[in-house]
C-alpha positions as CSV (number, residue, x, y, z in Angstrom):
1,M,42.7,55.8,170.3
2,R,46.6,56.6,170.2
3,I,48.6,53.7,172.1
4,V,51.7,53.6,173.4
5,R,53.9,50.8,174.9
6,V,56.4,52.5,177.5
7,E,58.4,51.6,180.4
8,N,57.6,53.5,183.7
9,T,59.8,55.1,185.9
10,A,59.1,52.2,188.2
11,G,61.0,50.5,185.6
12,E,57.7,48.2,184.1
13,V,56.5,47.9,180.9
14,V,52.9,49.2,180.5
15,L,50.3,50.2,177.6
16,G,49.4,53.5,178.1
17,C,46.9,55.5,176.0
18,E,48.0,58.8,174.8
19,Q,46.0,62.0,175.5
20,A,45.4,65.2,173.6
21,D,48.0,66.9,175.9
22,G,50.7,64.1,175.4
23,S,50.1,62.6,179.0
24,I,49.5,59.1,179.4
25,T,47.1,56.9,180.9
26,R,47.2,53.5,181.4
27,L,45.4,50.4,180.0
28,E,44.6,47.7,181.3
29,G,43.7,44.3,179.3
30,D,45.0,42.5,176.3
31,L,45.9,44.8,173.2
32,F,43.9,42.5,170.7
33,G,41.3,41.6,172.8
34,T,39.6,44.3,175.3
35,L,41.7,47.2,176.8
36,T,40.2,49.6,179.3
37,D,41.7,52.9,180.1
38,T,42.1,52.9,183.9
39,G,42.4,57.0,183.6
40,E,45.7,56.5,185.7
41,S,49.0,58.7,185.0
42,V,51.5,57.0,184.1
43,A,55.2,58.5,184.4
44,E,57.1,58.0,181.0
45,A,60.7,57.1,181.6
46,K,61.0,55.5,178.5
47,R,59.1,54.9,174.8
48,L,59.1,51.6,173.3
49,A,58.1,50.4,169.9
50,P,54.2,50.2,170.2
51,V,54.2,46.5,169.4
52,M,56.4,44.0,168.8
53,P,55.5,42.3,166.1
54,C,55.0,37.9,165.7
55,D,56.1,38.4,161.8
56,L,57.1,41.6,159.8
57,Y,55.9,41.6,156.1
58,C,57.7,44.1,154.1
59,I,56.9,45.1,150.3
60,G,59.3,46.6,147.9
61,L,59.1,48.8,145.1
62,N,55.2,50.0,146.0
63,Y,55.0,53.3,145.5
64,A,54.7,54.6,141.5
65,R,57.6,57.3,141.8
66,H,60.0,54.9,143.6
67,A,59.8,52.5,141.1
68,E,60.2,55.4,138.7
69,E,63.7,56.6,140.3
70,G,65.2,53.1,140.5
71,G,64.3,51.8,137.0
72,K,62.3,49.7,137.6
73,P,59.0,48.4,136.2
74,V,56.0,47.8,138.0
75,P,55.4,44.7,139.3
76,E,52.6,42.8,138.8
77,N,52.4,41.8,142.2
78,P,53.4,42.6,145.5
79,V,57.0,42.0,146.5
80,V,57.4,40.8,149.2
81,F,60.3,40.4,151.7
82,M,60.3,40.2,155.7
83,K,62.4,41.1,158.6
84,S,63.1,39.4,161.7
85,S,61.7,40.7,164.8
86,A,64.9,41.1,166.1
87,A,65.1,44.2,163.9
88,V,62.8,45.8,165.6
89,Q,64.0,48.9,167.2
90,H,62.3,51.7,169.8
91,P,61.9,55.5,169.3
92,G,64.7,57.2,170.4
93,E,67.3,54.3,170.3
94,A,69.8,53.6,168.1
95,I,70.5,52.8,164.7
96,A,73.3,50.8,164.3
97,L,75.5,50.5,161.1
98,P,76.6,47.0,160.3
99,R,80.5,46.6,161.2
100,K,80.3,42.8,161.6
101,L,79.0,42.3,157.8
102,N,80.4,45.8,157.0
103,S,78.2,48.0,155.1
104,D,78.7,51.7,154.0
105,K,75.3,52.1,152.0
106,V,72.9,52.4,155.1
107,D,69.9,53.7,153.1
108,Y,66.5,55.4,155.4
109,E,63.0,54.3,154.1
110,C,59.7,55.6,155.3
111,E,57.1,53.6,155.5
112,L,53.1,53.2,157.2
113,V,52.8,50.1,158.7
114,V,49.8,48.1,159.5
115,I,49.6,46.2,162.4
116,I,46.8,43.0,162.0
117,G,44.5,42.8,165.2
118,K,42.9,39.3,164.5
119,A,43.9,36.2,162.3
120,C,43.1,36.1,158.8
121,K,43.4,34.2,156.1
122,N,42.0,34.5,152.5
123,V,40.5,37.8,153.3
124,S,38.8,40.0,150.1
125,R,40.1,43.2,149.4
126,E,36.4,44.6,150.5
127,Q,37.0,43.3,153.9
128,A,40.7,43.6,154.2
129,L,40.6,46.8,156.9
130,D,38.5,44.4,159.0
131,Y,41.1,43.0,160.1
132,V,43.5,46.3,160.9
133,F,44.1,46.6,164.4
134,G,46.3,50.2,163.9
135,Y,49.1,51.8,161.9
136,T,52.1,53.5,163.1
137,C,55.3,54.6,161.7
138,G,58.3,52.7,160.5
139,N,61.7,52.9,158.9
140,D,63.0,49.8,156.6
141,V,66.5,50.8,157.0
142,S,68.3,49.0,154.5
143,A,72.0,47.6,153.6
144,R,72.3,48.5,149.8
145,D,75.0,46.7,149.1
146,W,74.3,43.5,151.4
147,Q,70.3,43.8,149.6
148,R,72.0,44.3,146.3
149,N,74.8,41.7,146.1
150,G,75.2,39.8,149.4
151,G,72.2,37.9,149.5
152,G,71.9,35.4,146.4
153,G,69.7,37.6,144.7
154,Q,67.3,38.0,148.0
155,W,66.8,41.2,150.2
156,V,66.5,39.8,153.6
157,R,70.0,39.7,154.4
158,G,70.6,43.9,153.8
159,K,67.3,44.4,155.2
160,T,67.0,42.6,158.6
161,F,70.3,43.6,160.6
162,D,69.6,44.6,164.5
163,T,67.6,47.9,164.8
164,F,66.5,47.9,161.1
165,A,63.4,48.0,161.7
166,P,62.3,51.2,164.0
167,L,58.8,51.4,164.8
168,G,56.6,54.3,166.5
169,P,55.9,56.2,168.6
170,V,52.5,55.5,168.8
171,L,49.8,53.0,167.7
172,V,47.0,54.7,166.2
173,T,43.9,52.6,165.9
174,A,42.3,51.8,162.3
175,A,38.6,54.1,163.3
176,E,41.4,57.2,163.5
177,I,42.7,56.6,160.1
178,P,39.5,55.6,157.9
179,N,41.7,55.4,154.7
180,P,45.3,54.9,155.1
181,N,46.0,55.8,151.8
182,S,45.6,59.6,151.9
183,L,48.2,60.0,154.4
184,D,51.4,62.6,154.2
185,I,54.5,60.8,154.7
186,R,58.3,62.0,154.9
187,T,61.6,61.5,156.0
188,V,64.0,64.1,157.3
189,L,67.4,63.6,157.6
190,N,69.8,65.9,159.8
191,G,66.8,68.6,159.4
192,E,66.7,68.3,155.7
193,V,64.1,66.5,153.9
194,M,64.1,63.9,151.8
195,Q,61.0,62.0,151.4
196,D,57.8,63.9,150.8
197,W,54.9,62.5,149.2
198,N,51.3,60.9,150.0
199,T,50.5,57.1,150.9
200,D,48.1,57.3,147.4
201,D,50.8,56.5,145.5
202,M,50.9,53.1,146.2
203,I,50.9,50.7,143.3
204,F,49.1,48.0,146.0
205,D,46.9,50.0,148.2
206,V,46.6,48.6,152.0
207,P,43.7,46.1,151.5
208,T,44.7,45.0,148.5
209,L,48.3,44.1,150.5
210,I,46.2,42.5,153.2
211,E,44.1,40.4,150.2
212,F,47.6,39.4,148.5
213,L,49.7,38.4,152.1
214,S,46.4,36.1,153.5
215,G,46.1,34.6,150.4
216,S,46.6,30.7,151.9
217,T,48.4,32.2,154.8
218,T,47.2,33.6,158.3
219,L,48.3,36.5,159.4
220,L,48.3,36.4,162.8
221,P,47.1,39.4,165.6
222,G,50.5,41.6,165.8
223,T,51.3,40.9,162.4
224,A,53.0,44.2,160.9
225,I,53.3,44.9,157.6
226,F,55.6,47.5,156.0
227,T,53.6,48.5,153.3
228,G,57.0,50.5,150.8
229,T,58.5,53.8,150.8
230,P,58.1,57.1,148.5
231,H,60.8,58.4,145.8
232,G,64.0,60.0,147.5
233,V,65.5,57.3,149.0
234,G,69.5,58.1,149.3
235,F,70.4,55.3,146.9
236,A,69.1,57.4,144.0
237,R,70.1,61.0,145.0
238,K,72.9,62.9,142.7
239,P,75.3,61.6,144.7
240,P,73.9,59.0,147.0
241,V,73.3,59.4,150.7
242,Y,73.9,57.3,153.1
243,L,72.9,57.2,156.8
244,K,76.1,57.7,158.9
245,A,77.6,57.6,162.2
246,G,75.8,61.4,164.3
247,D,73.0,61.4,161.7
248,E,69.6,61.7,163.0
249,V,66.5,60.5,160.6
250,T,62.7,61.3,161.4
251,V,60.0,59.3,159.7
252,S,56.8,61.7,159.9
253,I,53.1,60.5,158.7
254,D,50.3,62.3,159.2
255,Q,47.8,61.9,162.1
256,I,50.4,59.5,163.5
257,G,53.5,61.7,164.2
258,D,57.4,62.0,164.4
259,L,59.5,58.5,164.7
260,T,63.3,59.7,165.3
261,N,66.3,57.8,165.5
262,P,70.2,58.4,166.2
263,V,72.8,56.5,164.1
264,V,75.6,55.1,165.0
265,E,78.1,52.0,164.3
266,E,77.5,49.0,165.9
267,S,79.9,48.0,168.6
268,I,81.8,44.7,167.9
């Protein structure tokens, strides 16, 4: 099932099932419980992030080629940081370049995002995918100057400005993607392909990430896991390529879709 969250023409926020022809039928029930497709047509006025996560765990340096382009050794364990839920942005809505805490080095990162469907703790790698509700596209937008120099050695400050976690456009249920580590993933900036790789290059695959993150830690339904980005990010290019006002950036993942966001300057 391809689940969307939309604002309809009456101003209501509803869950829907995206059909093969692009039309949407209304879903009733709980996203992480029982959902029923009513067959009722939904008139979409605005596409929203398919889920508003309770927690956002993010993994750094999780593609072999990306670690190589940054001159970093392969980590022994997953590198974990978090984003605020206030950083979530909807498809089609703007990524805002920070101006109060100014950054001129804002970067894109296409990522497969895992959505946990039921509470889990101390889950084995073999059982990990049983706890996945589905998958969506994410953009781990990153202010490289704040990430490297403004956070006391921590990445969170540069990773969690408002609008720095676009999600969407759909949430594809786990049954539709039995192997999340075999998906083509790419970033297109102003029509130019910047990243183009496959999730099979992850150093720690999705089951391993869930096993690690759930160790002595409860992952609640609605937890989002940004699983890392492949090579081709802006800071590693020569010369570097950073987002600027007027840009349009698209994250594409096969079997999921295209997540597109324009770029503007923060209004302060």
